[in-house]
Structures are given as structure tokens and as C-alpha cells.
C-alpha positions as CSV (number, residue, x, y, z in Angstrom):
1,M,12.8,9.4,-34.5
2,D,11.4,12.3,-32.6
3,E,8.1,10.3,-31.4
4,L,11.3,7.9,-29.5
5,R,12.6,10.8,-28.2
6,K,9.4,11.6,-26.9
7,K,8.8,8.3,-25.2
8,E,12.0,8.2,-23.6
9,D,11.7,11.7,-22.0
10,V,7.9,10.1,-20.3
11,G,9.7,7.1,-18.9
12,E,7.4,3.9,-18.1
13,L,3.9,4.4,-17.3
14,I,2.7,2.7,-14.0
15,Q,-0.5,3.0,-12.8
16,Y,-1.4,3.6,-9.7
17,I,-4.9,2.9,-7.2
18,V,-5.3,6.4,-5.5
19,I,-6.7,6.1,-2.0
20,K,-7.2,8.3,0.6
21,L,-6.3,7.8,4.9
22,G,-7.5,10.8,6.3
23,E,-6.8,13.9,4.0
24,E,-3.6,12.4,2.5
25,Q,-3.7,10.8,-0.7
26,Y,-1.4,7.5,-1.2
27,G,-0.4,5.4,-4.7
28,I,-0.4,2.1,-5.0
29,D,1.0,0.1,-7.7
30,I,-1.7,-1.3,-9.5
31,K,0.6,-4.3,-10.4
32,F,0.1,-5.4,-6.4
33,I,-3.5,-5.2,-6.4
34,D,-5.7,-8.3,-6.1
35,N,-8.7,-7.3,-5.4
36,I,-10.8,-4.1,-4.0
37,V,-13.4,-5.5,-1.8
38,R,-16.2,-3.5,0.6
39,M,-15.6,-3.7,4.6
40,Q,-16.5,-6.5,5.9
41,Q,-16.9,-9.0,9.2
42,I,-12.7,-9.5,10.2
43,T,-12.6,-12.0,12.0
44,R,-10.1,-11.8,14.9
45,V,-7.0,-13.1,15.6
46,P,-5.6,-13.1,19.4
47,K,-2.0,-12.5,20.5
48,V,-1.2,-10.8,16.8
49,E,0.4,-7.1,16.5
50,H,-2.0,-4.2,17.4
51,F,-2.4,-3.1,13.8
52,L,-3.7,-6.4,12.7
53,K,-7.6,-6.4,13.0
54,G,-7.6,-10.3,11.7
55,V,-8.4,-12.6,9.0
56,I,-10.8,-12.6,6.5
57,N,-11.9,-15.3,3.6
58,I,-11.6,-14.3,0.4
59,R,-12.3,-16.8,-2.9
60,G,-11.6,-19.7,-0.2
61,E,-8.3,-18.1,0.6
62,I,-7.4,-16.8,4.4
63,V,-6.2,-13.4,4.3
64,P,-5.0,-11.0,7.6
65,V,-5.9,-7.7,7.6
66,M,-4.0,-4.8,8.7
67,S,-4.5,-1.3,9.7
68,I,-2.6,1.1,7.4
69,R,-3.3,3.5,9.6
70,L,-2.1,1.8,12.8
71,K,0.8,0.2,11.2
72,M,1.6,4.2,10.0
73,G,1.5,5.3,13.6
74,I,-2.0,7.4,12.3
75,E,-5.1,7.7,14.8
76,E,-7.4,4.3,14.6
77,D,-9.7,3.5,11.7
78,N,-12.6,5.4,11.0
79,I,-14.9,3.2,9.2
80,T,-17.5,4.5,7.0
81,S,-19.6,3.5,4.0
82,K,-16.8,4.5,1.4
83,S,-14.4,2.1,3.5
84,R,-12.8,-0.7,1.7
85,I,-10.4,-3.5,2.3
86,I,-7.8,-4.0,-0.2
87,I,-6.0,-7.0,-1.2
88,L,-2.1,-7.1,-2.4
89,R,-0.4,-9.5,-3.9
90,L,3.3,-9.0,-2.1
91,E,6.2,-9.4,-3.6
92,S,6.8,-12.6,-1.8
93,G,3.3,-13.9,-3.2
94,D,1.7,-13.6,0.3
95,L,-1.5,-11.8,0.3
96,I,-2.8,-9.2,2.9
97,G,-5.7,-6.8,3.2
98,I,-5.5,-2.8,4.4
99,I,-8.1,-1.0,5.1
100,V,-8.3,2.6,3.5
101,D,-10.8,5.4,3.8
102,Q,-11.8,5.2,0.1
103,V,-10.6,4.2,-3.1
104,N,-10.3,7.8,-5.2
105,Q,-9.1,6.9,-8.9
106,V,-6.7,5.1,-11.1
107,L,-3.5,7.6,-11.9
108,T,-1.2,6.7,-14.4
109,L,2.4,8.3,-13.9
110,S,5.6,8.3,-16.0
111,T,8.3,7.3,-13.9
112,S,10.1,10.4,-14.6
113,D,6.8,12.1,-12.4
114,V,7.5,10.3,-9.7
115,E,10.5,11.6,-7.4
116,K,12.4,9.1,-5.3
117,V,12.3,9.7,-1.7
118,R,15.7,10.3,0.2
119,Y,16.7,9.9,3.6
120,D,19.7,12.0,4.8
121,D,19.0,10.6,8.5
122,K,20.5,7.4,9.2
123,N,17.8,6.6,11.8
124,Q,15.1,7.3,9.1
125,K,16.9,4.7,6.7
126,N,16.7,1.6,9.3
127,G,13.0,2.7,10.1
128,N,10.0,2.1,8.4
129,S,9.4,5.1,5.6
130,F,5.9,4.0,4.6
131,I,7.0,6.1,0.9
132,S,8.9,5.5,-1.8
133,G,8.1,8.0,-3.5
134,V,5.9,11.4,-4.6
135,G,4.3,11.8,-7.9
136,K,3.1,14.6,-9.4
137,Y,0.0,15.1,-11.6
138,E,-2.0,17.5,-12.5
139,G,-4.0,17.5,-9.5
140,G,-1.2,17.6,-7.2
141,L,0.9,15.6,-5.1
142,V,-0.1,11.6,-4.5
143,S,3.0,9.5,-2.0
144,I,3.8,6.3,-3.3
145,L,3.5,3.6,-0.9
146,D,6.5,1.5,-0.3
147,L,4.5,-2.0,0.1
148,S,7.9,-3.6,1.3
149,T,7.0,-2.1,4.8
150,L,3.7,-3.5,4.8
151,E,5.4,-7.4,4.6
152,L,4.7,-9.5,7.6
153,D,7.3,-11.1,9.3
154,T,6.2,-14.9,8.8
155,K,9.4,-16.2,7.2
156,D,11.4,-15.1,10.0
157,K,9.0,-16.4,12.4
158,K,9.0,-19.7,10.6
159,D,12.8,-19.9,10.4
160,K,12.8,-19.2,14.0
161,K,10.4,-22.3,14.8
162,D,12.3,-24.5,13.3
């Protein structure tokens, strides 16, 4: 009986890949990670949003790559030997690559260790917050990325063309 109570107190365990963007750490739910690849040649595509760097070929599939720094309004990427492209499979099923400064570790957090971010400002609710919560662990805090803010509006564009 005590064991059941302890499991309920902990909540569901979720694994996150911890990445660095500048000096900040962010967590990405591991269920969305399709692949992590070293930096490679990105083929530019004309007339796209400023944060879209181009496309890469992963196992025969063309994947758009975005600068998550530019999408979030942070300064331009500084590509180093630690930089990686994380291939995400979004809830829509689409693949997208994001450029990160570094992949640090896999972190397992209980849902009870993640505080949801609440916005009182109506303007912030409508804008992109990029963060769905903040996770607490022995080493400090990690901001959990809200991957829905990374969705490309491809469905809207397809609907307008029809």
C-alpha cells in the first residue's frame, strides 16, 4: 500500500533530452526525438521565414531545419563542434530539424517535478511563449520547450492553395 502511495506522489516519469542554447538549458520530451545528427551542409531554400535555414536529407527524407535561436528571438547561431541538429517528429507527424548549441544529457523527471508556466497577460497567451513548464532536479532548473510553437504553418498554406 505504501509503495502505491509513493508511486502516486512521484507521478508519471518523462525523459527529456537537455540541450543548451547559449547559457540556458532546455528540455525536449524524448518521445518527439527522431534523431540527433552532427552539423552538416544545409541546402538553403529561397523566400522562407528568416529562422528557416534550409533543408537536409535524412534517410532519403527532406527535412526542414530551423534556427530555434532565431525563432525564439535570440541572437544568430554560433556553430561549433558541439552543435547538433535534432530531428523532431511533431504531433502532426511532420519532421523538423532544430539547430542547438549542445546536447547535454538525458534527464528523467516526474510530472510532479515540472511546474506548468502560467501567463496572466492576455498578450502572452496569444503569443509564442516557447516554454510549457520548468523542471526541477538536483542540478538546477530546466525549461521545457513547447514544441507546438515550432510547428510550421504548412497545413494552413495547403488549405489556402486549394
